[in-house]
N, C-alpha and C positions, 0 to 999 in steps of 0.2 A: 469243662473247667480249665482255665488258663493256668499253666504251671510256670514257675521261674525257669529261665533259660538254663540249658546245660552248660557245663564249663568247658566244653570242647572248643579249643582254639582261643581260650581266654588270654593266655600269655601272649600270643601273637597279637591279639586285638589291643592289648595294653600298650603296644609299641606304636600303634597307629594314631598319630596325633599331629597337629600342626606344630611347626617348629617356631615357637615363640618363647622368648625369655621374659620373665616377670621379676627380675631382680631389682629393677628400679622403674619408676614411672610416676606420673603426676596423679593418676587415679588410684583409689583404693582397689584392692583385688578381692574378688568373690569367687568361690568355687560352688557350683550347683550340681547336685546329682539328680538323675532322672530328668535331664534337661531338655529332652526332645519331645515331651508329650505332657499334656495336662497341666498340673500346677507347676511342675518344674520348668516347663517351657514358658509359662507366664512370668515366673520369677526371673528367669534368665532375661527375658525381654525387658522387664521393668528395670532390673539392675544395670542393664547395658547402657542406660541413659547417663550414668555417672560412675560406673565401675568398669575396670577391666575384668575379664572373665576366664575361668577354667570351667568348661562344660563337660560333664561326665555322663555317659550313657553306654548302652551295649552296642548300638548300631552306628558304625562308622559313617556310612553314607548320609544318614540323617544328621549326624553331628557336623559333618563337613559342610553340608548345605546350610545349616543353622548358623554356624560360625561365620560363613561368608555373608549371609544376610545381615547379621547383627553388626559386623564390622563395617559394612557399607552404610547401613542406616544410622548407626549411632557413633561411629568412629572409635568404638571400643576395641581394645586389643584382646583377641579371643583365642584361647587354646581349646581345641576339641580333643578329648581324651576318651577313646573307646576301650572299655574294660568291663569285665564281669566282677562286680563288687563282692560277690560271694566266693571268689577265688582269692585267698589271702596272699598268695605269692604274686599273682598278677597285679593285685591292688598295690602291694608294696613296691613292686617294680615301677608301676605307673607313677606313684607319688615321687619316687626317687628320680624318675626321668624329668620331672617338672623343675627340679632344682630351685625350689622356692626359698626365698629368704624370709618372707613374711606372708601372712594371709589375714586379711581384714574381716572377711565374712565367709562362713561355711554354712550352706543350706542343704539339709538332707531332705530331699523330696522322693528319692527312689523308693519304690515299694511294690508289693504284690498282694493281690486279694486272695482270699480262700473262703469257700463256702462249705459248711458242714458242721455237724454236731460232734460232741465228744464221742458218741457211738459210731460216727461215720468217718472221721478224719484219721488217716493212717500215718504211720511214723515218718515216711518219706516226705509227705506234705508238711507235717509239723516242722521237720528240720529245714525244709526249703523256705517256708514262710518266716520262721524265726531267723534263718540265716540272712535273708535280704532285709527284713524289716527291723531287726534288732542288732544282730552281730555285725553286719556290714557297717552301719553308721558308727557303732562303737569303735570298731577297729580302724576305720578311716579317720575318725577324730583322733584316736591315739597316735596314728602316724603323723598327723598334722599339728599336734600340740606344740612343738617347738616354734613353728611359724605363727600359729595363733597367739602364743604367749608373746612373741616378739612384737606383734602388732597390737597387743591387748585387744584381741579381736572378739567377734561375736559368732556363736554357734547357734543356728536355728534348726531345731528338730521338728519336723512336721509329723505330728501324731494324728489323732482323729477324735471325733466324738466317741468312737469305739474305744478310745483309750481312757475315757471317763465313765462310760456306762456300757455294760455288756448287752449285746443283741443276741438272743438265741438263734442258733444256726450259723453263727459266724465265729465259732469258738477260737480257731487258730489266729484269725485276723485280730479279734479283740484281745487275745492274750498277747500278741506281738505288740500291739499299740500300748497296752498297759505296761509291758516290759520296757518299751522305748521311753515312756514317761519316767520310769525308774532310772534308766540310764541318764536321762537329762537331769533329774534331781540329784543324782550322785555326782555327775560332772560339775553341776553348779556349786555344790558344796565343796568339792575337792579343789576347784580352780577359782574360787571366789577371790577377787583382788588381782587375778592374772588375766582372766578373760570373762566374757559375759555369755550367758546361756538363756535362750528363750525357747519355750515349747509352745507350738501352735496346735490348737485343737479345732480343726474345721469340721463343720457338719457336711451335708451333702454338697458336692461340687459336680458340676456338669463336665465330666471328664470321660475318656474312654474306659478307665477302670470302673467308674461308677455305673456306666452303661452295662459293662460285663457283669458286675455284681447284681444289678437289677434283673438282668436276663436270667442269670443262674438261679437267683433266689426265687424268681417267679416260677421256675420250672421244677426246682428240687428241694428248696429249704423249707423250714418249718413255717406255719402260718404266722407266727409272731415275727419272724425275721422278714417275711414278705411285707407285712403291714408296716414295719419300721422303715424298710428301704424304699418302698414306693411312695411314702408320704401320704398326703391327705386327699388325693384326687382319684383314688381307686386304681384299677389295673392300668398298666401301660406306663411308659416312661415319659415324664413331663419335665422338660428342662426348666420351666418356670418355677418348679419346686426346689430348684437347686441354685446355688451361687455360681457365678462364673469363675473360672480360674483367675481372671484379672482382679476380681474382688478380694480373693484370698491372698493373692500376691501383694495387694495394697496393705493387707494386714501384716505380712512379712516386712514390708517397707516401714511400717510404724516402728518395729524393733530396730531395723537398720539405721533409721534416721535419728534415734535418740542420741543425745550427747554422751560422751564416754563416762560421765559421772553418774549415769542412770542406766538401769536395765529393767525392762518389763519381763518378768520371769515366766508368765503364762498368758496366752491370748486365746480366748474362746470366741469363735465366730460361727454364726449360724445363718441360714437363709432368712432374709428379712420379710419375705412374703408380701412385699409392697409393689410388685410388678405384675 
């Protein structure tokens, strides 16, 4: 089972970033977490077409390489920020180092999976999963509220189908995604008229996380969880049963491209099974 990373060296990592100022510019500015893999990577690539970017992930080398590629391909101004979002101090220092005046779009894609039942999942794993999947996006949003309000910006929180319907054998993950939905609903009510909030509920996406979940469920979880995760083609991982990250990034784009007098509050997207 993959665990969230430890916090060792997180404060030092937070200082490792490209030296770019975003105080002014012709493009809107978007910050994307979990930007080096899966859906976060697809969202970053899509938004680079017409946004400047702050990309957040744990791994400096991957971020640095991605920032260089996106700057060259799209002309976007890109800041790469390596930090552990579960380290409150490191995250606060990282946000302060950006010296942002405004932020137009904040997309929360970072997350971690967890396999196990109520009888199986121990306290440390509960805290780790809730820390990255719920507490981290809530606290990062809190830190960036002044800049989001200044731009009358958009916050996109990527939940999951697991945030709408529970899957047996994925208790901590499902609980975290239901909790993230509650964070989004609260933020939407609290900040209505000052910023917009969209929650995205994707089904199965062909990402490294989904492949890990499938492998772990097939080996250890309940039969009900295994049936849900592997879809309709029997045992084995079948990418054609899943959406591509680009398809879900296009769903995020729907929210981003709405005019400022409108907001789509929730978006549910599932595999179309037409390929």
